[in-house]
N, C-alpha and C positions, 0 to 999 in steps of 0.2 A: 783565639775568639774572632769569628768573622767580622767584620766591622761593616761589610756590606751586606745589609740587613734587607729582608725579603718583607714587601707588605703583605698585611695579616688584616684584610678589610673587617673581617668577624670581629676580631679583637677589637678593633677600633669602635665600632658599633655597640660592642656589649660592654665597653668598659668607658667610653667617653659620653657625657652628657651635655658638656657645656667645652667650648672652645673660647678659650682669651687671647688675646693678640696684644702687647706692644711693640709700638715702632718709635724708635727713637732716631737721633738724626744724624747721618754724614761722619760715620767711623767704620775703617776697614776693620777685618778680623785680626791682623795682627798689631793695630794701632792699641787694640783693647785687651786682645788674648793671645796676641803671638808666643807671649813669655810664659803662658798657663803651666805648662810641664818643661820649663827649663832647668827646674833645680831637684827634678824626681821623674822617676820613670813612670808613665802612664800604666793604668791598672789594666787588668785580663788580657797582657800582652798586644795591647792594641798600638797602633801608630799613630803619631798625631802631627800635622802638618803645621808646625809651629815654626819659630823664628831659631837660630842658630848665628852665632858669633863674627861667621865669614861671609853673611851677605851684604850685599853693598849696591851703591848708585854712582854713577858718574858726574861729573860738575866739571864743565869748563871755567877754566882758572888761568892767571896769570902770576907768573913767579916774580922776585924781587927786580927781575934784570929785565923784566917787560916781557917774557918769552913765553906764549901761550903752552899751557899742559892740561890735561885730564887727571883731575883730582880724584881720589878713591876714596867717597862717604860710606862709613862703615855702618851698619846696624847699631844701635846703643840703646840700654835701658835707659827710663826718663830716669834722672837724677845719678846718673852713671859717673862716678870720680874719675877725673881726666888725670894720665900718667905723664907727667913732665919730668925728665931723667928720672931718678931715682925715687920721687913721692909721687902721691897721687893728691890731687887739689879737689876739695870737695866740690860737687855740683848739686846745686838745690834741685828739688821735686818741681815740675811746674804743672800743675794741673788744668792749666787752660791750651797747654800746646794741643795744633798747631796756631800759632797767633802770628801773622792774621791768618784769616780764612783761605786755604789753597783753591787753586783753579778746579772746577770738578765739571764742566760741561762735557760735552761729546768731543768735541776734539783737543781739549787737555786732556780726558782721561784716554783719548789715542795717543797723545804725546807720553802719558805716563807709561803706557803700556809697552808701545811699540817704538818709542822714540821717533816719532813721526805725527803731523797733526793729521795727515790724509792718508787713509788704510784703504786700500783694496778691498771693496765689498764682498763680492763673491768668493774670491780666494784667499782670505787674510794671512800675513804669513803668523808664524806662530808670535804670542805675545813673549816679549823677554823682561816687562815688568822694571826696566832701568832709566825709566826716564821721570821717577818722582821727583827727586833732587832738581834736576834740572828745569822741570816744568814747575815748580813751585818758584824757583829765582825768577823763571819769565815771568811768571802770574803777578809776582810783585812788583817788577820792575816796568812789566806794561799793563798793569789794571785790570787783568780779566775778572775777578769777583773782591777786589781787596777794597773797593769804596775808598780809595785814597791813605788807607793805614800806613802808615811807616814801615819800610821793609825791613826785614829781619834776617837772621842767619837762615839760608835755605836746608840748612844740612838739620835742621830740627824737625824736617818731617821724618827722618830714619829714627828718631827716639818714641819709643813705642812702652804704652804702661804695663808694669808688670803688675803681679796678683795680690800684691800689698798695695797697690795705688788702685786696684778696683776690686775690695774684697766681696763685695754683694755680688756682682755677675760671674768674678771667678769661683767662689763657692759654689753657685748654683749650677754651673758647668762643672764641676768636679762633683757634685752630689746628685746631680742629673744627668743632661745629656747635653752634649755639646756639638754641633754638628758643623766639624770644618772643612766641609765641601758645600758650604752654603754662600751662594752668588746671588747679587741685588740681579735683575732682571735684564735690565739696559744699562751699559757702559757710560751711563753720564750720571745725570742729578737728579735731586730729588722730586718732583712732580712727575716724570715720566715713570719713575720705580714706583711711587704710590700708585699710579694708576694700575699699574701691572698686581700691585698686592690687593686690589679692588675688584678690578675687570679682566684682569691679564691681556691688556693691551691698553698701548696709550694713543690708541688711534693713530699710529704713525709718529706721533713725536718723540724726539730725541733729547731735547733741551726745553728746559723750563718755560723760555720763550720762543719763538712771538706768541705762541697759544697755550695757555695753562689748564684751561679746562677740559675736561674729557666727557665726551657724550655717552660713552658705552655703558652699556647695561652691567652693573655690580654683582658681585656675590649676593649683598644685602637686597638688591631688587631678587636674584634667584632664588631666595629664602622667603620673600614677601609672596612672590606669585606659588609658592608653594603653600603659604599659609591663606591665600585666597583662594587656594583651590579644594580649602578644607583641612590642611595638616594642622592641627590644634595644638600639636606638641614643639611647635616653632617658634622660635623669636629672636631678636636681634635689638642690639644697640650699641651706639658709640658714644664714649664719654671721656672727658677732658676739663681740665681749669685752665683756661686762656684768658685772663684778666691784663691783657697787654699794658693799660694803662694803669693798672694798680700804683703804679710809683708816683702818679699825679692824683690817683683819686682819693682825696682824704675824709669825703662825705658818702661813699658808697655810692656814688651816682652811676658806675660802671660796674658795681660789684658782682651784680647777677649776670654778667653776659658770659657765656661760654663760648669763643670761637672754636669751630671744627673744621680745620684745613679741610678733612675729607670732603663735609658736606659741600665746601666753597669749589671743590675741585671737579666733585663728580657731579654733572647737572642732574642725573637722573635722581638724585637724593633732596634737589631743590623743594620738592613737591610741600605744601605745609601738612600733608598729610602724614609726613613721616615726623612732625614736630618731637611728637613723644616718643620716638627711638634715640633722641638725644640727649643726654644728661651730664650730671657732672661727676667727679670721682668719688664725691659723698653720696650720690645715688647709687656707683657701682659698690661702694664700701655696705651701703646696707642691702645689696642684692645679695653680697658674700655673706654677711651674717644672717639674713633670713634665710640662705639655702634657694633662692631663687634667682640665680643667674640667667640671663639669655643662652638660649643655643650657641648665638656667636657674639662673642663683645671684642668690640674693637676700641681700645684705648690709645690715648692721643696725650704727647706732654706738653709742657707749657713753651710755647715756640718764644716767647718773647716778656720783656719785662723784667721787673726785680726777681719774680718768681720762676724765670726760664731755666729749665731742667731739661731740654730735649738733647743736651751734650754735643749741639751742632759748634763746631770750632768758630771762635775761641772761649765758648761757654766753659765755666769751670765745670769738669766731669762729676764732681762729688755731689752736685745737685741732681744729676740724673742718676747716681748710685743711691740716693736717699729715694727718688723716684721709685726704682726699681724695688727698694727694701719695702717701702709701705705697702705697694701693690701684691708683693709676695706674702707679704705677712696677711693682708685681707684675704687672700685667697687660701693661704694653708689653715687659718683659723675657720675657714669655712666649713659648714656640715657637708659640703658636695667637693670637698679637698681632692678625693679620690677619684670623682669622675669627671674632673678639670685639667683640660689640658692648656698650660699657659707658656706661650710663645713670645720669647723676648729678642727682638730684633731690631736692624737700623734699614732704612730705605736704601742708602748708597754710601760709598766710601768716603765723599766728601773731597778727594785730592790726599786723604792720608796714605800712607805706605803700604802695600801688602805684596810679598812676593810670590803668591802664585798666579801662574797664567789663568785667566779664564777660559773655560773649553768653548770650542765651537759645537756644532752641532743643536745649536736653540731652533725650537719652533718658531716660526712668524705664525704671529697670531693668524695671519690670513690667510686662507686656503690656496690663496690664488699667490702667494707668496710675495705681493706687491713690495714696492720699496717705500721707507718713509722718509722724514727729514734727513737731510743731507745724504739721501740715495742707502741709507743704512737700509739694511734687510732682516735687522732682528735675527740674525743667523749664528748669533755668538753672545755669551752670557756678559753680564758685568763682573766688576772686581768682588771679591769676598767680602761679606760682611758679618759679624757677629751673628750666631743663633743658637740661643739655649733653651730647651724643651723642658718644663717641668711637669712631672706627675709620679706619684708614688709606685707607678706599675712599671716606672722605667729603672733598668738597673743603675746603681749608683756608681759614676764614671765614666758612663757610655760615651764613646765619640763614634757617631754616627754618621753614616754613608748610605746613602740609597744605593740599592743593586741596579746594573746595568749600567748604562754610560751617558745618562741624565743626572745632572745634580740637583740637590735641592736650589729651588730659586723661590722668589714670592708668590708666583702661583702655585708652589707646592703649599701654603697655605690655604689658597683656592679649593684645592682638591682633596684637602682634608677635610674640611669644612663638607664638601661635597659626598665624600665617602663616608662621612661619619654620620651624616644626617639622611642620607639616601636620597640626594635630590637629583632631581632628573636633567640628564644631557649636560653640557659644558658650554661657558662662557665664549670660549675662543680654541685655536688648535693648540696654545702655549697650555693651559691647564688641564686640554685633553692629556697631553704627552707626559703631564709632571707627575713625580712621585709623589706620596703622600708620607705623612709623619706615622702611619700605623705600626711603621716596623719596629719604632721605638719601642711600643710596649709588650717587651719581652717578658716580663714576669707573670706567672698565675695569679699571684696574691699581690694585694697593695703593701708597700714597704710600712712597718708601723714603724721600725727604727732609722736611724741614720736620717730623720728628717732635719737637715740642717736651721740652725738659726743665724739670720744673717745681721751683720752691723756696720753702717757704713760709717767712713770716716766723717769724726766732726769737721763742721763747714758753716761759717759765718752766712748766715742768707746774704744779708746786706753788703757782704763785702766784695761782692763780684761788681764789676764794670758792666753798664748797659751798652749792648752791641746791637748795631743795626746791620744785619746781615743781608745776602743776597735774597733769601727767602721772604724776606719780611717786604723789601722793594716789590718782590714778584706778586706777593699778596696783596699791597697797594694796588699793583697795575690793574688786577683784575676787579677789586675794588673800584676803583675809577671808572674801568669799562663799563661795569654792571650799574653803578650809581650816577656817573656822570659828574661827580663831585672831584675838582682837581687833586692831583696825588701833592702832599706838602713837602717840605725839606725833611732831610732824613730825623734830625730834630724832633718832627714831630708826627713819624710815621706810625709809631705803636698806637697813640691816641686816637690818630685817622682809622686804620685797621679797628679800633674798638668800637668807635661811633657807626661807622659806616656797615661792618658787620650785622651790629645790632639793629640799625635801620632793615635790612634786608631780612632778617632772619626771626627778630625779638631775642627772646630770650634761649633759643635753643641753637 
């Protein structure tokens, strides 16, 4: 079977009427899906770019005599028993790995990929992906984004989850399509990559700081332009439940506020005329039941509080698994399931290990190929992240890769929306060059059999510890700049986000 699939725009337009995207936080492909086919042969004579037991990373160490040496830290399954002499010592599964949060900025990612913090921009050397363990140790020792957390064993970055530990994502990956050559758009952190999924550019930024907001035109604006020009067949919506302060809210004071990171960072969505385009996951569920999903829906997880389910390290990943299952079930039970393409992906790798070198050859969003922050030319992609695509016109067990030299990245989502709904033009040079997901729709008729039921692992929602991470600090910085209200200490940051976002955007 040829895994390098040819686009089919006609099939996309005739089959898909609704595109739904769920973007979670900070996980690499190997971290969640690397062991997907470790114990079985992939179907349809396909190859799968997964993990094997021979992969490793170096770590600077010192022996008992004080002599420096390079330790070889091997890849392992989360919970893998340790062999000591002639016996295996049990090793419990940890659903919060990595803990604390690894470094994930542009220079940290350089170090993870090249074992160098500074890399030539025009002609970068081949990535070797051998710096994850050392960078994790450096980040914990020198405070990259750990916010004072106690250092732990840096070798834990080489522990990756198994299909038994990610039953929802893994079942969907095996039952529909998994894209094992899908990369985030920027070799760095959350905000620039979320910019790319919305606008195919980060307007030159490669880090969350010092500027987190992006004033570029988004795919939502492109759809709206078509609507304003008379296209009454189009619609869009952004949905999420983000009651950051729900743990402190006993009287419901903040219970109707649903924070949207998308709206906060993309300034062309600030206008109050878009208020009705923002809703809750209950609104999304009602749309599913009624069969009136928007043309394009973007779904946001809960980024903080007791209900945090975005899978941002060190959040327990089982909460995110339940979110994926809940949303999949809403879509599967909808009368428009067969017309809906559900894309599950992650904004960036978050410092978690991946063994595949990101390719060069990325298109700079600007035609004049100008350099951005830290001199980056946007000429190489970021680390691989999970991408699973669900639709009954997709063959069971498809391991999908695009034809040609350009891999799937976040701008492929934009390109798919543009091609599906026949939108005019492109946003930047990046989405203009991107492959879409039309090639995944190989079947002539929608599958009626083998549509899976997914069951997340049991987990006590209240058992998790509240974590304040780098994203929360960043959101608070943006809100401080927009409102003038001083950012508080870490212990009060989630409530600060809740109140100040509501002051800006009301309940939308």
